[in-house]
C-alpha positions in Angstrom: 46.5 0.0 3.5 46.2 -1.3 7.0 47.0 -4.9 7.7 44.1 -7.2 8.4 45.0 -7.7 12.1 45.2 -3.9 12.6 41.8 -3.4 11.0 40.3 -6.1 13.2 41.7 -4.5 16.3 40.3 -1.1 15.2 36.8 -2.5 14.7 37.0 -4.5 17.9 38.1 -1.4 19.8 35.5 0.9 18.3 32.6 -1.5 18.0 30.4 -0.1 20.8 31.3 3.6 20.2 30.4 3.3 16.5 27.1 1.7 17.4 26.3 4.4 20.0 27.2 7.1 17.5 24.9 5.6 14.9 22.1 5.4 17.4 22.6 9.0 18.3 22.2 10.0 14.7 19.0 7.9 14.3 17.4 9.4 17.5 18.5 13.0 16.8 18.8 13.4 13.1 20.5 16.6 11.8 18.4 16.8 8.7 14.6 16.8 8.3 14.5 16.4 4.5 15.5 13.1 2.8 19.3 12.8 2.7 21.6 11.6 0.0 24.0 9.2 1.7 27.5 8.3 0.5 28.7 5.0 2.1 32.5 4.7 2.6 34.0 7.9 1.1 37.4 7.4 2.5 39.7 10.4 2.2 39.5 11.4 -1.4 35.9 10.6 -2.4 34.0 13.0 -0.1 30.8 14.3 -1.8 29.6 17.8 -0.9 25.9 18.0 -0.3 25.8 14.3 0.7 26.0 12.7 4.1 29.3 10.9 4.0 29.5 7.8 6.3 32.6 5.8 7.1 33.8 3.6 10.0 37.3 5.1 9.7 37.4 8.4 11.5 41.2 8.5 11.6 41.9 8.9 7.9 38.6 9.3 6.1 36.8 12.6 5.6 33.3 12.0 7.0 30.1 13.6 8.3 28.9 10.6 10.3 31.0 8.0 12.0 29.3 4.6 11.8 30.0 1.1 10.8 27.9 0.4 7.6 27.9 -3.3 8.3 25.4 -2.6 11.1 22.1 -0.8 11.1 22.5 2.5 9.3 22.1 5.7 11.3 18.9 7.0 9.6 15.2 6.8 10.4 12.9 5.1 7.9 11.9 7.2 4.9 14.6 9.8 5.5 17.1 8.7 2.8 16.5 9.7 -0.8 19.6 7.9 -2.4 22.5 5.8 -1.4 25.9 5.8 -3.2 28.1 2.9 -2.3 31.0 3.0 -4.8 33.9 0.7 -4.0 32.4 -0.4 -0.7 30.7 -3.7 -0.9 33.9 -5.5 -1.9 35.2 -4.7 1.6 32.3 -6.3 3.4 32.4 -10.0 4.3 30.1 -12.1 2.0 27.8 -12.9 4.9 27.0 -9.2 5.4 26.1 -8.4 1.8 22.4 -9.4 2.1 22.2 -7.4 5.3 23.9 -4.4 3.7 21.5 -4.3 0.7 18.4 -5.0 2.9 19.3 -2.0 5.1 19.6 0.3 2.1 16.2 -0.7 0.6 14.0 -1.3 3.7 11.2 1.3 4.2 
């Protein structure tokens, strides 16, 4: 596992590129039908048939590169289900309400 300082440097370096990539996915969605979204699959928990999102593009196997602590890269009413197994414990406590609100907002 990466040390905290290295993770902080990663997120500081890629903050704006991740936001831009998420915006691109919101503006130009690749799917028309409601998607099933897997948040934070890492390397070994990739789900076929789901849209897998992670902030780590270096070692994770993903479909969409975005920081899930920010606005998710989907338009309203386009997500059928979220799967967030072993993810919320990695988010700072101050971001938990934001994370859940983003998953449930219309």
